[in-house]
C-alpha positions in Angstrom: -160.4 45.9 131.7 -163.0 44.0 129.6 -161.8 43.1 126.1 -164.5 42.9 123.5 -164.1 40.0 121.1 -165.9 39.8 117.8 -167.5 36.5 117.1 -169.1 34.8 114.1 -172.0 32.5 115.0 -172.0 29.1 113.4 -174.5 28.8 110.6 -176.9 25.8 110.1 -175.9 25.5 106.4 -172.1 25.6 106.7 -170.8 22.1 107.3 -169.5 19.1 105.5 -169.5 15.4 106.4 -166.7 13.0 105.5 -166.9 9.2 105.9 -164.3 6.4 105.8 -163.3 4.0 104.7 -166.2 4.3 102.3 -165.9 7.9 101.0 -169.3 9.5 100.3 -168.8 12.7 98.3 -169.3 15.5 100.9 -171.4 17.8 98.7 -174.0 15.0 98.2 -175.1 15.2 101.9 -178.4 17.1 102.3 -178.9 17.3 106.1 -178.0 15.7 109.4 -179.3 15.4 112.9 -177.4 14.5 116.0 -179.3 13.5 119.2 -179.3 11.1 122.1 -181.3 8.0 122.8 -180.7 7.3 126.4 -177.0 7.3 126.9 -176.2 6.7 123.2 -175.5 9.4 120.6 -177.2 8.9 117.3 -176.2 10.6 114.1 -178.7 10.6 111.2 -178.0 11.9 107.7 -179.1 11.5 104.1 -177.3 12.0 100.8 -178.2 12.1 97.1 -177.1 9.7 94.5 -176.5 10.9 91.0 -176.2 9.5 87.5 -172.4 9.5 88.0 -172.2 8.6 91.7 -174.0 5.7 93.3 -173.0 3.6 96.3 -173.1 -0.1 96.9 -175.0 -0.9 100.1 -172.3 -3.3 101.2 -169.8 -0.5 101.0 -172.0 1.7 103.2 -172.0 -1.0 105.9 -168.2 -0.6 106.1 -168.3 3.0 107.3 -166.4 3.2 110.6 -165.6 6.9 110.9 -167.6 10.1 110.4 -166.2 13.6 110.5 -168.6 16.5 110.8 -166.8 19.8 110.0 -168.3 23.2 110.8 -167.2 25.9 108.3 -166.8 29.7 108.4 -168.1 32.0 105.7 -165.1 31.3 103.4 -165.1 27.5 103.9 -162.4 27.1 106.5 -162.9 24.5 109.1 -163.6 26.1 112.5 -164.8 23.1 114.6 -166.8 19.9 114.5 -166.6 16.3 115.6 -164.7 13.1 114.8 -166.9 10.2 115.5 -166.3 6.4 115.6 -169.3 4.3 114.5 -170.6 1.6 116.8 -173.5 0.5 114.5 -175.4 1.7 111.5 -178.5 1.3 109.4 -179.4 2.6 106.0 -182.6 3.0 104.1 -183.0 3.2 100.3 -186.4 3.0 98.7 -187.7 3.5 95.2 -191.1 3.6 93.6 -192.4 4.2 90.0 -195.0 6.5 91.6 -192.3 8.8 93.1 -190.5 11.3 90.9 -188.3 12.8 93.7 -184.5 12.5 94.1 -182.9 9.2 94.9 -181.9 9.6 98.6 -180.1 7.2 100.9 -180.8 7.7 104.6 -178.2 6.6 107.2 -178.5 6.2 111.0 -175.3 5.8 113.0 -174.9 4.9 116.7 -171.8 6.7 117.8 -169.3 4.8 119.9 -166.8 7.6 120.5 -166.8 11.3 119.8 -164.1 13.9 119.9 -164.3 17.6 119.1 -162.3 19.1 116.2 -160.4 22.4 116.8 -160.1 25.6 114.9 -156.7 26.0 113.4 -155.5 29.5 114.3 -153.2 31.4 116.6 -155.8 31.3 119.3 -157.2 27.8 119.5 -160.6 27.0 120.9 -162.5 23.8 120.9 -165.8 23.7 119.1 -167.6 24.3 122.4 -165.6 27.3 123.5 -163.0 25.8 125.9 -159.3 26.6 125.4 -157.2 23.8 123.9 -154.0 22.9 125.8 
């Protein structure tokens, strides 16, 4: 007999990004994009800087790990990816003619990627396969 399972679709605005060893405050990230260029995975993101929180460009160059966590409606982690960085670029620009937010853009070439798993009684990977 078929068993109906309720599901909650992932939402485009329920995620957090964590970086290490340089820790960028997760709520400062505005958006991300993950795509391929040939056989390489590229992860692009951008974050705000504030009057209280600013990052030294040399520290940004030290980032080796990125964790993208997908969240459910109450903020629990339900999946995502742990990524090892193979290379990165950043872009900061300022102008007296621009009154927008100060944003730093980052581009990472991903060397390794592993899915994160939902922590529950029934454990599934972020792409729907059972975990062993």
